[in-house]
C-alpha positions in Angstrom: 0.0 0.1 -0.1 2.8 2.5 0.7 4.8 1.9 -2.2 1.6 2.2 -4.4 0.6 5.4 -2.7 4.0 6.9 -3.4 3.9 6.1 -7.0 0.5 7.5 -7.4 1.7 10.8 -5.6 4.9 11.0 -8.1 2.7 10.6 -10.9 0.6 13.6 -9.9 3.2 15.8 -9.1 5.4 15.0 -12.1 3.3 17.4 -14.5 3.5 20.2 -12.2 7.3 19.8 -11.5 8.2 19.4 -15.2 7.2 22.8 -16.5 8.8 24.3 -13.3 12.1 22.7 -13.9 11.9 23.8 -17.7 11.2 27.2 -16.9 14.4 27.2 -14.5 16.3 25.6 -17.2 15.1 28.3 -19.8 15.9 31.2 -17.2 19.3 29.9 -16.8 19.8 29.6 -20.5 18.6 33.1 -21.1 20.7 34.5 -18.4 24.0 33.0 -19.4 25.2 32.7 -23.0 28.7 31.5 -23.9 30.7 32.1 -27.0 34.3 31.0 -27.9 36.5 32.7 -30.3 40.1 33.0 -31.0 42.0 36.3 -30.3 42.9 38.7 -33.0 39.5 38.5 -35.0 39.2 41.6 -37.3 36.7 44.2 -36.3 33.2 43.5 -37.7 33.6 39.7 -37.3 30.6 37.8 -36.0 30.9 36.1 -32.7 27.3 34.7 -32.7 23.6 35.2 -33.5 22.6 36.9 -30.0 19.1 37.5 -31.1 18.7 33.8 -32.0 20.0 32.7 -28.9 17.9 35.0 -26.8 15.0 33.6 -28.8 14.1 36.9 -30.2 12.8 37.5 -33.7 14.2 39.9 -36.2 10.8 41.9 -36.0 11.3 42.5 -32.1 14.7 44.1 -32.6 13.7 47.7 -33.2 11.6 47.7 -30.1 13.6 45.6 -27.8 16.9 47.6 -28.6 19.5 45.2 -27.8 22.9 46.6 -26.7 25.9 45.8 -24.9 26.8 47.1 -21.4 30.4 46.7 -20.4 33.3 48.8 -19.4 35.3 48.4 -22.5 33.7 48.3 -26.1 35.0 45.1 -27.2 31.7 43.7 -28.7 28.4 45.5 -30.4 25.1 44.3 -31.5 23.8 44.6 -35.0 20.5 46.4 -34.9 19.4 44.7 -38.1 20.4 41.1 -37.5 20.9 40.8 -33.7 24.4 39.4 -34.2 27.2 39.9 -31.6 30.1 41.7 -33.6 33.7 42.4 -32.8 34.1 46.2 -32.5 37.8 46.6 -31.2 40.8 44.5 -31.2 41.0 41.4 -29.1 44.6 40.8 -27.7 44.5 38.0 -25.3 47.9 38.7 -24.0 46.9 42.3 -23.3 43.6 41.5 -21.9 44.4 38.4 -19.5 48.1 38.5 -19.4 49.4 34.8 -18.3 46.2 33.6 -17.1 45.5 29.9 -18.4 41.8 31.0 -19.0 40.7 34.3 -20.6 37.1 35.2 -20.7 35.1 38.6 -21.3 32.0 38.6 -19.3 29.5 41.4 -20.0 25.8 42.1 -20.2 23.2 42.6 -22.8 20.5 44.9 -22.0 17.0 44.3 -23.8 14.1 47.0 -23.5 10.3 46.9 -23.5 10.3 45.0 -21.1 13.7 45.7 -19.4 16.1 42.6 -19.0 19.6 41.8 -18.5 21.3 38.6 -20.2 24.7 37.6 -19.0 27.2 36.8 -21.9 30.6 35.1 -21.7 33.0 35.3 -24.3 36.0 33.0 -24.0 39.1 34.2 -25.9 41.5 31.3 -27.1 45.1 31.9 -27.7 46.8 32.1 -31.0 50.5 31.5 -31.4 51.2 35.1 -32.4 54.2 35.8 -30.0 57.7 34.1 -30.6 59.8 33.4 -27.7 62.3 36.4 -27.1 65.6 36.3 -25.2 66.5 39.2 -23.0 69.9 39.7 -24.8 70.9 38.6 -28.2 74.2 37.1 -26.9 75.6 35.9 -23.4 79.4 35.8 -22.3 80.3 33.0 -19.8 83.8 32.7 -18.2 84.7 29.2 -16.9 88.0 28.2 -15.5 90.1 25.5 -17.1 90.0 24.0 -13.6 86.3 23.6 -13.4 85.5 20.1 -13.0 83.0 18.4 -15.3 79.4 18.4 -14.4 79.4 21.9 -13.2 76.3 24.0 -14.2 75.8 27.6 -15.4 72.4 29.2 -15.6 71.8 30.8 -18.9 69.7 33.6 -19.8 65.8 32.4 -20.2 63.6 33.5 -22.9 60.1 34.8 -22.4 56.8 33.9 -24.5 53.6 36.0 -24.3 51.4 33.4 -25.3 50.2 30.4 -22.8 49.7 26.6 -23.0 51.5 24.9 -26.0 52.0 28.3 -27.7 54.1 29.5 -25.0 58.1 28.7 -24.3 58.4 24.9 -24.1 62.0 23.9 -25.0 65.7 24.9 -25.4 67.9 23.6 -27.7 71.9 24.0 -27.6 74.1 23.6 -30.7 76.0 20.4 -30.5 79.3 20.3 -28.7 81.4 17.8 -27.2 82.2 19.9 -24.0 78.7 21.3 -23.3 75.2 20.1 -22.8 72.0 21.7 -21.8 69.6 20.9 -18.8 66.1 22.6 -18.9 64.5 23.5 -15.5 61.1 24.9 -14.3 60.4 27.6 -11.9 57.3 27.6 -9.6 55.4 29.7 -11.8 55.7 27.2 -14.6 58.4 29.1 -16.6 61.4 27.2 -17.8 65.1 28.1 -17.9 68.2 26.5 -19.4 71.4 25.5 -17.5 74.5 24.9 -19.3 76.3 21.7 -18.0 80.2 21.2 -18.5 80.6 17.6 -19.7 84.3 17.4 -19.9 87.2 19.6 -18.4 88.5 22.3 -20.4 92.1 23.3 -21.4 92.7 27.0 -22.1 95.9 26.3 -23.8 94.0 24.0 -26.3 91.0 26.3 -26.8 90.5 29.7 -25.3 86.8 30.1 -26.3 83.6 28.5 -27.5 80.8 29.6 -29.4 77.2 28.1 -28.8 73.8 28.8 -30.0 70.9 28.6 -27.7 67.4 28.4 -29.3 64.1 28.8 -27.7 61.1 26.9 -29.0 57.3 26.9 -28.6 55.0 24.1 -29.6 52.4 26.3 -31.4 51.1 25.7 -35.0 53.4 26.7 -36.6 56.0 26.5 -34.0 58.1 29.8 -33.5 61.6 30.1 -32.1 64.5 32.5 -31.4 68.1 32.3 -30.8 70.9 33.8 -28.6 74.7 33.4 -29.0 76.7 32.1 -26.1 80.4 32.8 -26.0 82.4 30.8 -23.4 85.5 32.2 -22.4 88.1 29.8 -20.9 90.1 31.4 -17.9 93.1 30.7 -16.0 92.8 28.2 -12.9 90.6 29.6 -10.1 90.3 26.6 -8.1 87.3 27.5 -5.9 84.0 29.1 -7.4 81.7 31.2 -5.0 78.9 29.0 -3.3 75.6 30.5 -2.2 74.3 29.3 1.2 70.9 28.4 -0.6 70.3 27.7 -4.3 66.7 29.0 -3.9 65.7 32.0 -1.5 61.8 32.3 -0.8 60.4 35.5 0.6 56.8 36.6 1.3 56.2 40.5 1.5 52.8 42.4 1.9 52.2 44.8 -0.9 51.9 47.4 1.5 55.8 47.2 2.5 57.4 50.8 2.1 60.2 51.4 -0.5 63.6 51.1 1.0 63.0 48.0 3.0 65.5 45.3 2.9 63.7 42.0 1.3 66.6 39.7 2.4 70.5 39.1 2.2 72.0 36.4 0.0 75.1 34.7 1.4 77.9 33.4 -0.9 81.4 32.1 0.2 84.7 31.3 -1.7 87.3 29.1 -0.4 90.0 31.0 -2.4 92.1 33.8 -0.9 92.7 37.3 -2.1 91.4 38.6 -5.0 89.8 35.3 -5.9 87.8 35.4 -2.7 86.3 38.7 -3.2 82.7 38.1 -4.4 80.4 40.6 -6.0 76.6 40.2 -6.6 74.5 41.1 -9.3 71.2 40.4 -11.1 71.3 38.3 -14.3 68.7 40.4 -16.0 69.2 43.7 -14.3 67.3 45.6 -17.1 64.0 43.7 -16.3 64.3 44.1 -12.6 62.7 47.7 -11.7 61.0 46.9 -8.2 64.3 45.9 -6.4 67.9 46.9 -6.0 70.9 44.7 -5.0 73.8 45.8 -3.0 76.7 44.1 -5.1 78.7 44.1 -1.9 76.6 42.7 0.8 74.0 40.9 -1.3 71.1 42.7 0.4 67.9 43.0 -1.8 66.2 46.6 -1.2 62.8 47.5 -2.4 62.6 50.5 -4.7 59.0 51.0 -5.7 55.8 50.2 -4.0 54.6 46.7 -4.7 51.0 46.1 -5.9 49.4 42.7 -5.7 46.8 43.4 -8.2 49.7 44.0 -10.8 52.3 41.3 -9.9 51.9 38.8 -7.5 55.3 37.2 -7.5 58.9 38.0 -8.7 61.4 35.3 -9.8 65.0 36.9 -9.6 68.2 35.2 -10.6 71.4 36.3 -8.7 74.9 35.9 -9.7 78.0 35.9 -7.4 81.2 36.4 -9.0 84.8 36.2 -7.4 87.8 38.0 -8.3 89.0 35.3 -10.6 86.1 35.5 -12.7 84.3 32.2 -11.3 80.5 32.6 -10.9 77.7 31.2 -9.1 74.0 31.6 -9.3 70.8 31.4 -7.2 67.5 32.1 -7.4 65.2 34.3 -5.3 61.3 33.9 -5.5 59.3 36.8 -3.8 55.6 36.3 -3.1 53.6 39.7 -2.7 50.6 39.1 -0.2 47.3 40.9 -0.9 46.3 43.7 1.6 42.9 45.2 1.7 43.9 48.4 0.1 41.3 48.8 -2.4 37.9 49.9 -1.6 35.0 48.5 -3.6 33.9 50.5 -6.7 30.2 50.6 -7.8 29.7 51.1 -11.5 26.3 51.8 -12.8 25.3 50.5 -16.4 22.0 50.8 -18.4 20.8 53.8 -16.3 17.5 55.2 -17.7 16.8 58.9 -17.9 13.6 58.7 -16.0 11.3 56.1 -15.0 7.2 56.2 -15.2 5.3 56.6 -12.1 3.0 53.7 -13.0 6.0 51.3 -13.2 4.9 47.9 -11.7 6.6 46.3 -8.8 9.7 44.2 -9.6 10.7 46.0 -12.9 14.3 46.2 -13.6 15.5 49.7 -13.6 19.4 49.6 -13.8 22.3 47.3 -13.6 25.1 47.8 -11.7 28.7 46.3 -11.0 30.7 46.0 -8.0 34.4 45.9 -8.5 37.2 45.1 -6.0 40.8 44.8 -7.1 41.6 42.7 -4.1 41.4 39.0 -3.9 40.1 36.4 -1.5 38.1 37.9 1.4 39.3 41.3 0.6 37.5 41.1 -2.7 34.4 39.8 -1.6 31.7 42.6 -1.5 28.4 43.0 0.3 26.1 45.6 -1.6 23.2 47.4 0.4 20.8 50.3 -0.6 20.6 53.4 1.8 17.6 55.0 2.8 13.9 54.5 2.7 13.4 54.3 -1.0 10.9 52.3 -3.0 13.6 50.2 -4.7 15.7 47.3 -3.6 18.8 45.5 -5.4 18.9 41.9 -6.1 22.3 40.0 -6.9 22.2 38.9 -10.5 25.7 37.2 -10.7 28.9 37.4 -8.8 29.5 41.2 -8.3 26.5 42.1 -10.7 23.3 43.4 -9.2 19.8 44.6 -10.6 18.0 47.8 -9.2 14.4 47.1 -9.1 11.2 48.7 -8.0 10.0 47.8 -4.6 7.0 50.2 -4.0 4.6 52.6 -5.6 5.9 55.6 -7.2 4.0 59.0 -7.2 5.7 61.9 -9.1 3.3 64.3 -7.6 4.6 63.5 -4.2 8.4 62.7 -4.9 9.5 63.9 -8.5 12.7 62.1 -7.9 14.9 60.0 -5.7 18.6 60.2 -4.7 19.6 56.6 -4.6 22.9 55.9 -2.6 24.5 52.3 -2.8 27.1 51.3 -0.4 29.5 48.5 -1.2 31.8 47.0 1.7 34.2 44.3 1.4 34.9 41.5 4.0 38.6 42.6 4.5 40.0 43.4 7.8 39.4 46.3 8.5 36.6 46.5 5.8 36.6 49.1 3.0 33.5 50.7 1.7 32.5 53.0 -1.0 29.4 55.1 -1.9 27.8 55.8 -5.1 24.8 58.1 -5.7 22.4 58.4 -8.5 19.2 60.5 -9.2 16.2 58.7 -10.8 13.7 61.1 -12.1 10.1 59.9 -12.2 8.2 60.5 -15.5 4.5 61.8 -15.3 1.5 59.8 -15.8 -1.9 61.3 -16.3 -3.2 59.9 -12.8 -4.7 62.9 -11.5 -7.9 64.7 -12.4 -8.3 68.5 -12.3 -9.5 70.0 -9.0 -11.4 73.2 -8.8 -10.6 75.6 -6.2 -14.1 75.7 -4.8 -16.8 73.0 -4.5 -19.3 75.1 -5.9 -19.4 78.8 -7.4 -22.1 81.4 -6.8 -21.8 84.6 -8.7 -24.1 87.8 -8.5 -24.7 89.9 -11.8 -26.7 92.9 -11.9 -29.0 93.0 -14.7 -28.6 95.2 -17.8 -25.0 94.0 -18.0 -23.1 94.9 -21.2 -22.9 91.8 -23.5 -19.7 90.0 -23.6 -18.7 91.2 -20.1 -16.9 88.9 -17.6 -19.1 87.8 -15.0 -16.6 85.3 -13.1 -13.7 83.0 -13.5 -13.3 79.4 -12.6 -10.1 77.8 -12.0 -8.8 74.2 -11.7 -5.5 72.8 -11.1 -4.0 69.5 -12.1 -0.7 68.6 -10.4 0.4 66.6 -13.6 2.9 67.8 -16.0 2.9 69.0 -19.7 -0.3 68.0 -21.4 -1.4 66.0 -18.6 -1.7 69.1 -16.4 -3.0 71.4 -19.1 -6.6 72.3 -18.4 -9.5 73.4 -20.7 -12.9 74.6 -19.7 -16.4 74.0 -21.2 -19.8 74.0 -20.3 -21.4 70.5 -20.2 -25.0 71.1 -18.7 -27.3 73.7 -17.4 -31.0 74.4 -16.3 -31.5 76.5 -19.5 -32.7 75.1 -22.7 -29.7 73.7 -24.8 -30.5 76.0 -27.8 -30.6 79.2 -25.5 -27.5 78.5 -23.6 -24.9 79.7 -26.0 -26.8 83.0 -26.2 -26.8 83.3 -22.4 -23.3 82.5 -21.4 -20.0 81.1 -22.6 -16.6 80.0 -21.1 -13.0 80.8 -22.4 -11.5 77.2 -22.7 -8.0 78.4 -21.6 -8.6 80.9 -18.9 -11.9 79.7 -17.5 -13.4 83.0 -17.5 -17.1 82.8 -17.9 -18.7 85.7 -20.3 -22.3 87.1 -20.5 -23.5 86.7 -24.2 -26.5 89.0 -23.7 -27.9 91.4 -21.2 -29.7 89.6 -18.4 -33.2 90.8 -17.3 -34.1 90.1 -13.6 -37.6 90.2 -14.3 -37.4 87.3 -16.8 -34.6 85.5 -15.5 -33.7 85.6 -11.8 -31.2 82.7 -11.5 -29.8 79.7 -13.4 -27.2 76.9 -12.9 -24.3 75.8 -15.2 -22.1 72.7 -14.9 -18.8 73.6 -15.8 -16.2 70.9 -16.8 -12.2 71.1 -16.4 -10.5 68.5 -18.6 -6.9 67.8 -19.1 -5.2 66.9 -22.2 -3.9 63.5 -21.0 -4.3 60.2 -22.8 -7.0 59.1 -21.6 -8.3 62.5 -20.6 -9.5 63.2 -17.0 -12.1 65.5 -16.0 -13.9 67.0 -13.1 -17.3 69.1 -13.1 -18.3 72.0 -10.9 -21.6 74.0 -10.4 -21.8 77.6 -11.1 -25.1 79.4 -10.0 -25.6 82.7 -11.5 -28.1 85.1 -9.4 -29.2 88.0 -11.6 -29.3 91.2 -9.4 -32.3 93.6 -9.9 -31.8 97.3 -11.1 -34.2 100.1 -11.2 -35.0 99.6 -14.9 -38.6 99.7 -14.8 -40.7 102.8 -13.9 -43.9 102.2 -11.9 -46.9 101.5 -14.1 -50.4 103.0 -13.0 -53.2 100.4 -12.8 -55.8 102.8 -11.5 -57.2 105.2 -12.3 -57.1 103.9 -16.0 -57.5 106.0 -19.0 -60.5 106.1 -21.2 -60.8 104.6 -24.6 -59.9 108.0 -26.1 -56.9 108.3 -24.0 -58.5 111.0 -21.7 -58.5 110.5 -17.7 -61.8 109.5 -16.2 -63.6 111.4 -13.5 -64.5 110.7 -10.0 -67.2 112.5 -7.9 -66.8 114.0 -4.4 -69.7 115.0 -2.3 -69.6 118.5 -1.4 -70.0 117.8 2.1 -67.0 115.7 2.3 -65.2 116.3 5.4 -61.4 116.3 5.9 -60.0 112.7 5.5 -62.7 111.6 3.3 -61.4 108.7 0.9 -61.9 110.0 -2.6 -60.3 107.3 -4.4 -57.0 105.4 -4.5 -54.1 105.3 -6.9 -52.9 102.0 -7.6 -49.6 101.2 -9.2 -47.0 98.5 -9.6 -43.4 98.0 -10.4 -41.8 95.1 -12.1 -38.6 95.6 -10.0 -38.2 94.0 -6.7 -36.8 95.3 -3.4 -36.2 98.9 -2.9 -36.4 99.4 -6.5 -40.4 98.4 -6.4 -41.0 100.2 -3.0 -43.5 103.0 -4.2 -44.3 106.2 -3.0 -47.1 108.5 -3.9 -46.7 112.4 -4.1 -49.0 115.3 -5.3 -47.4 117.2 -8.2 -49.9 119.5 -9.2 -53.4 120.6 -8.0 -55.9 123.2 -9.2 -56.4 123.9 -5.5 -53.3 123.2 -3.4 -54.3 122.0 0.0 -57.6 120.7 -0.9 -56.4 116.9 -1.3 -53.7 114.9 0.2 -52.2 111.5 -0.9 -51.0 108.7 1.4 -47.3 108.4 1.0 -47.3 104.7 0.8 -51.0 103.7 0.1 -51.8 106.1 -2.7 -55.2 107.0 -1.0 -56.5 110.4 -2.1 -58.3 112.0 0.7 -59.6 115.4 1.2 -57.5 117.6 3.3 -60.1 120.2 4.1 -63.6 121.1 3.2 -64.8 122.5 0.1 -64.9 126.3 0.0 -67.1 128.8 -1.7 -64.5 129.9 -3.9 -63.1 126.6 -4.7 -63.9 125.3 -8.2 -66.3 122.3 -8.6 -64.0 120.8 -10.8 -60.5 120.0 -9.8 -57.5 118.5 -11.7 -55.0 116.6 -9.6 -51.7 115.1 -10.9 -50.3 112.4 -8.8 -46.5 111.0 -9.3 -45.6 107.5 -8.3 -41.9 107.2 -7.6 -40.0 103.9 -6.8 -37.2 103.7 -4.4 -34.5 103.0 -6.7 -31.4 105.0 -7.5 -32.0 107.1 -9.4 -35.7 106.8 -8.8 -38.2 106.2 -11.8 -41.7 107.8 -11.6 -45.0 107.8 -13.4 -48.1 110.2 -13.0 -51.8 109.6 -12.9 -54.2 112.5 -13.6 -57.3 112.6 -11.3 -60.3 114.6 -12.5 -62.4 115.3 -9.4 -65.8 117.0 -9.6 -67.6 118.1 -6.5 -71.2 117.1 -6.8 -73.7 115.2 -4.7 -75.2 113.5 -7.7 -74.2 112.4 -11.3 -76.7 114.7 -13.1 -75.2 117.6 -11.0 -71.6 116.6 -12.2 -72.5 116.3 -15.9 -73.1 120.4 -16.7 -69.2 120.7 -15.2 -68.0 117.8 -17.3 -69.7 119.2 -20.6 -67.5 122.5 -20.4 -64.3 120.1 -20.6 -62.5 121.3 -23.9 -61.6 118.7 -26.4 -58.3 117.2 -26.0 -56.0 118.8 -28.4 -52.6 117.4 -29.8 -49.5 119.1 -27.9 -47.3 118.8 -31.0 -49.5 120.5 -33.4 -50.0 123.4 -30.8 -46.3 123.7 -30.4 -45.6 123.9 -34.0 -48.5 126.6 -34.3 -46.7 128.7 -31.6 -43.5 128.4 -33.2 -44.6 129.4 -36.7 -46.6 132.5 -35.0 -43.4 133.4 -33.3 -41.3 133.2 -36.4 -43.8 135.3 -38.4 -44.0 137.9 -35.7 -40.2 138.2 -35.5 -40.0 138.6 -39.3 -42.7 141.4 -39.3 -41.0 143.3 -36.6 -37.6 143.0 -38.2 -38.9 144.4 -41.5 -40.8 147.2 -39.8 -37.7 148.1 -38.0 -35.6 148.1 -41.2 -38.1 150.3 -42.9 -38.5 152.7 -39.9 -34.7 152.9 -39.6 -34.3 153.7 -43.5 -37.0 156.4 -43.2 -35.5 158.1 -40.1 -32.0 158.0 -41.6 -33.4 159.8 -44.9 -35.3 162.3 -43.0 -32.6 163.5 -40.8 -29.8 163.4 -43.5 -29.3 167.1 -45.0 -26.8 165.9 -47.7 -28.2 165.6 -51.2 -25.7 162.9 -51.6 -27.7 160.6 -49.5 -30.9 161.3 -51.5 -28.8 160.7 -54.7 -29.1 157.0 -54.0 -32.6 157.3 -55.3 -31.6 158.9 -58.4 -32.2 157.0 -61.5 -29.3 154.8 -62.2 -27.3 155.9 -59.5 -26.1 153.8 -56.5 -22.9 154.8 -54.7 -20.7 152.0 -52.9 -18.0 153.6 -50.8 -15.3 151.8 -49.4 -15.4 149.8 -45.9 -15.8 152.0 -42.8 -16.4 149.6 -40.0 -14.7 146.4 -38.9 -16.9 143.1 -38.9 -17.7 141.8 -35.4 -19.3 138.5 -35.3 -19.1 137.9 -31.4 -22.6 139.7 -31.0 -24.4 137.7 -33.8 -24.4 140.4 -36.3 -24.0 140.4 -40.0 -20.6 140.8 -41.5 -22.0 143.1 -44.5 -24.3 146.4 -44.3 -26.8 146.9 -46.8 -27.7 149.9 -48.7 -31.3 150.3 -50.1 -31.4 152.0 -53.4 -34.6 153.0 -55.3 -34.0 153.1 -59.2 -35.9 155.1 -61.6 -37.8 152.2 -62.9 -39.4 151.8 -59.4 -37.2 148.6 -58.6 -35.7 148.2 -55.4 -32.2 146.7 -55.0 -30.2 145.4 -52.1 -26.4 145.7 -52.8 -23.6 144.6 -50.6 -21.7 147.9 -49.8 -18.4 148.6 -48.0 -18.4 151.3 -45.3 -16.6 154.1 -45.9 -15.0 154.7 -42.6 -13.5 152.3 -40.1 -15.4 152.3 -36.8 -14.2 151.5 -33.3 -14.4 148.0 -31.8 -17.2 149.1 -29.6 -19.5 149.9 -32.3 -21.8 147.4 -33.7 -23.6 147.1 -36.9 -26.9 146.6 -34.8 -27.7 149.5 -32.6 -30.6 151.3 -30.8 -29.7 154.9 -30.9 -32.3 157.6 -31.0 -32.2 158.0 -34.6 -33.2 154.2 -35.0 -31.0 153.4 -37.6 -30.4 149.6 -38.0 -27.5 149.8 -40.6 -25.0 152.3 -41.7 -25.7 153.8 -45.1 -23.5 155.1 -47.8 -22.2 158.5 -48.4 -21.4 160.0 -51.5 -18.2 161.7 -51.1 -17.8 162.0 -47.2 -16.4 159.6 -44.8 -18.7 160.2 -42.0 -20.3 157.6 -39.6 -22.9 157.9 -37.0 -22.2 156.9 -33.6 -24.3 154.0 -32.7 -25.9 153.0 -29.3 -25.0 149.6 -27.9 -27.2 146.8 -28.3 -29.7 145.5 -25.9 -28.1 143.1 -23.6 -31.2 141.1 -23.3 -30.7 139.9 -26.9 -28.9 136.8 -25.5 -29.9 134.1 -23.0 -28.8 134.7 -19.6 -26.7 132.1 -17.9 -29.4 130.6 -15.8 -31.8 130.4 -19.1 -29.2 128.5 -21.4 -30.5 125.1 -22.2 -28.3 122.2 -20.8 -28.3 118.5 -20.3 -31.3 116.8 -18.9 -29.4 116.0 -15.5 -27.9 119.6 -15.2 -29.4 122.3 -13.0 -27.6 125.3 -13.8 -26.7 124.2 -17.4 -23.8 124.3 -19.5 -21.5 127.2 -19.6 -21.3 127.5 -23.2 -25.1 127.1 -23.4 -25.2 124.3 -25.8 -28.1 122.1 -26.5 -28.0 118.2 -25.2 -25.6 116.3 -27.2 -27.3 113.0 -27.1 -30.5 111.4 -28.3 -32.1 110.7 -25.1 -31.7 114.3 -23.5 -32.9 115.7 -26.8 -35.9 113.6 -26.9 -36.6 114.4 -23.4 -36.3 118.1 -24.1 -38.7 118.0 -27.0 -41.2 116.0 -24.9 -40.9 118.9 -22.1 -41.5 121.5 -24.5 -44.6 119.6 -26.0 -45.7 119.2 -22.3 -45.3 122.8 -21.6 -47.2 123.9 -24.6 -50.0 121.4 -23.8 -50.5 122.7 -20.3 -50.4 126.3 -21.6 -52.9 125.5 -23.9 -55.5 124.0 -21.3 -54.7 126.7 -18.6 -53.7 124.1 -16.1 -50.3 125.9 -15.7 -48.8 129.1 -16.5 -45.3 129.9 -18.2 -44.4 132.0 -15.0 -45.4 129.7 -12.5 -44.3 130.4 -8.8 -42.2 127.1 -8.9 -40.8 127.7 -12.2 -41.2 124.2 -13.4 -44.0 124.5 -16.0 -45.2 121.5 -14.7 -42.2 119.3 -15.9 -40.8 118.1 -12.7 -44.1 116.3 -12.2 -43.9 114.7 -15.4 -40.1 114.0 -16.1 -38.6 114.3 -12.5 -37.1 117.0 -10.3 -34.2 117.5 -12.7 -36.2 119.0 -15.4 -36.9 122.8 -14.6 -37.7 125.7 -16.7 -34.1 126.5 -17.2 -34.2 123.8 -19.7 -37.0 125.2 -21.9 -35.8 128.2 -24.1 -38.2 131.2 -24.0 -38.5 132.3 -27.5 -39.9 135.6 -26.7 -36.5 136.6 -25.5 -35.4 136.7 -29.2 -37.6 139.3 -30.2 -35.5 142.8 -30.4 -37.3 146.0 -30.7 -35.2 148.5 -32.7 -34.4 151.8 -31.0 -35.4 150.4 -27.5 -33.5 148.8 -24.7 -36.4 146.5 -23.7 -37.4 142.8 -24.6 -40.3 140.9 -24.1 -40.9 139.9 -20.2 -39.6 136.3 -19.6 -40.7 134.1 -16.9 -37.2 134.5 -15.3 -38.2 137.9 -14.2 -40.9 136.6 -12.1 -38.4 134.0 -10.5 -36.2 137.0 -9.7 -38.9 138.7 -8.0 -39.3 141.4 -10.8 -42.7 142.6 -12.1 -43.1 141.8 -15.8 -44.8 144.0 -18.3 -48.1 142.8 -18.7 -47.9 140.2 -16.1 -51.5 138.8 -16.6 -50.7 138.1 -20.1 -50.4 134.4 -19.4 -53.7 134.3 -17.4 -55.6 136.0 -20.4 -54.1 133.8 -22.7 -55.2 130.7 -20.6 -58.5 132.0 -20.5 -58.8 132.4 -24.2 -57.7 129.0 -24.6 -60.5 127.6 -22.1 -63.0 129.5 -24.2 -62.0 128.1 -27.3 
């Protein structure tokens, strides 16, 4: 049972484990890609098809943007084919030195999505270096007494290649006295030793010439040669002998220059000069880090050692006595690593910015940690400083990935300063920091926000169309188009077709404009829904309500509902009992005002009454009551003009005319009503009065001219004057007076000449003498002459009297604007259409009142009844009195005007107005 259950469980888990293991295998395959190429490949050579090995199609290459991330640009990726290409020279000896394995590791970065792939390119050695000796020839002195079997170290050759391509063997030219032995150092390098096979005899042969050849085992093999000259010296029985054939020393890399490494010891059993030993380096030109005391054999450090550059040194020392005998030994110095290099953080594939909607775990950047030390000194621990929404993950040895570990919000934090600390495991540990700045890219994740939850704006009615009524403002913390807000009206409680004719909004500034003048009486309030929308993709929007309250203005005058006018436009009448006591309610004036508030608060006033003091009107109620009992002298028929004013500023008013008849019954009131004159047209009466006035002025002017001519001819005794009336004679003397236009006189004088045929001519004549500036053409002297006349031969002129000063309006009588009390200083007429029409209406009203006798031109108030109809700002001073323009020649008087009565003067014929009014009533 147990084994069966176990098999069943394995069969169930196998389908689950197999995809999991397959995914791990694929992940490992995608993260580590290996290539092997020989060194010295030409630039542009194909290493391998990287896109194919990463399972990327050619169509994906433009979006994935494959690129190599490495310190030195040895390789590049073709954007078209995805092949890995050689971009610079690959010299294995320069890149890896004498290392047995040489590989270049780097990362390939792919975008959209961001990912890193580790690539390992192994560089194979090519036999491109020949073995080389430090010297082309060597000289070796051997005493003739040297016994056979003695060995002499020769200069070694060096080959930069490795393996079989490196130096492998030495060969010596054939000779009966010498042979060659090859030895190997600790680092694997080989060096030759010359062995004396038979004793030498200086007397037989003084020198020997040998050829040393260094060979490698490359394909094809390379070699080099050096010449060895052996000089046979006279007998020096004992050569120097070192205390050790091999010296080993370990030195830390931080040892100071000048420090003694060791002291080699050598002895010579000879005496005298043959026992004096001197020490030297066999390859002194290649040794730069050390110095040798030739007398004591002390080796001293010249320059600072660096484990990261050279880990060990192998030096051959030579001891030579005075007789020329030589002994050699080897000194091997091993450099020990010291934790003297701090880790270095290198960022690769760092983007300019990352979007704020980046998901958790997204790869942001690739970083490498490099420590030149070895062992524990080169092991590094990497960590991220501060509280940031990122973390680092180890990708491979000394390679890390920076990934997101939290939500990013550009509006709260537009950028992050990321500091990464790398610490090695040396004693004491060393660390270094590297900081970068990551900018967060904006995403349209914030909708516009209005400054207020809702807006309420008050707009007074009759506003000018196109005026700004308010401004709404919304802010969006996003950047660029995501934060650019435009405004629009999306809804309202008005009809959709009528909305555009009422209001509009500026899309850029949010200023709301009134497209028309609002009317409080038609529309007191309306509500809009404004939308603020950004330009992001997708766009976000927010709405806010705007309530517009239309304020009231006093733009509607009161309207009288009662008493109403009759069908013919005349006022209806009311009867009052003759025995009515004071306070008796006669009638009530009823008026309404379309405005609201104070603008609709009405007050009632008596403007004009036939018998002042007989009636009173309630200020707020409009009730007309008797103020006193009817007197014997009071007329039975009374006319009452009531003004209704509102409380606005400025106030508007309307008038109501009440015709009241004191009678106890309707039959008694009918005779009084039958005497009412038929209503007349005020405009026609005014035109009639103007025509009569102009005709009268013309007649008076002609009479004055005729009278002046007659008086002048009568008084003149010169026959030359009467000569003007002789047949065919008319004298035109030269100018005699300067024209003066300031007083309204004519610039030319006229001379009346009568011809013999009975025709009268008016000729323009020039005066015979210049007059003083005080003299005028129009004059009022006793002679009654209106114009100066011609003289035949004399240059005489008559002294004229000054003109009547009443010819022009007084300052108070000049017409002015409708809102002025004192009038304009220049006496001009109103300069706008409204004031002109109002003035015409006043003239017509004054003429109408004068016609029906209800008011007098010279009333005590001086208002002609105008203030009752058109407000208190219109008084008599606005109505010109045309009677002032009538000038009587030879007299200083003018027709009496109403201003004289206002000034308290008694006018001539003061009862003229009353008689005229009486005639009008009879008509």
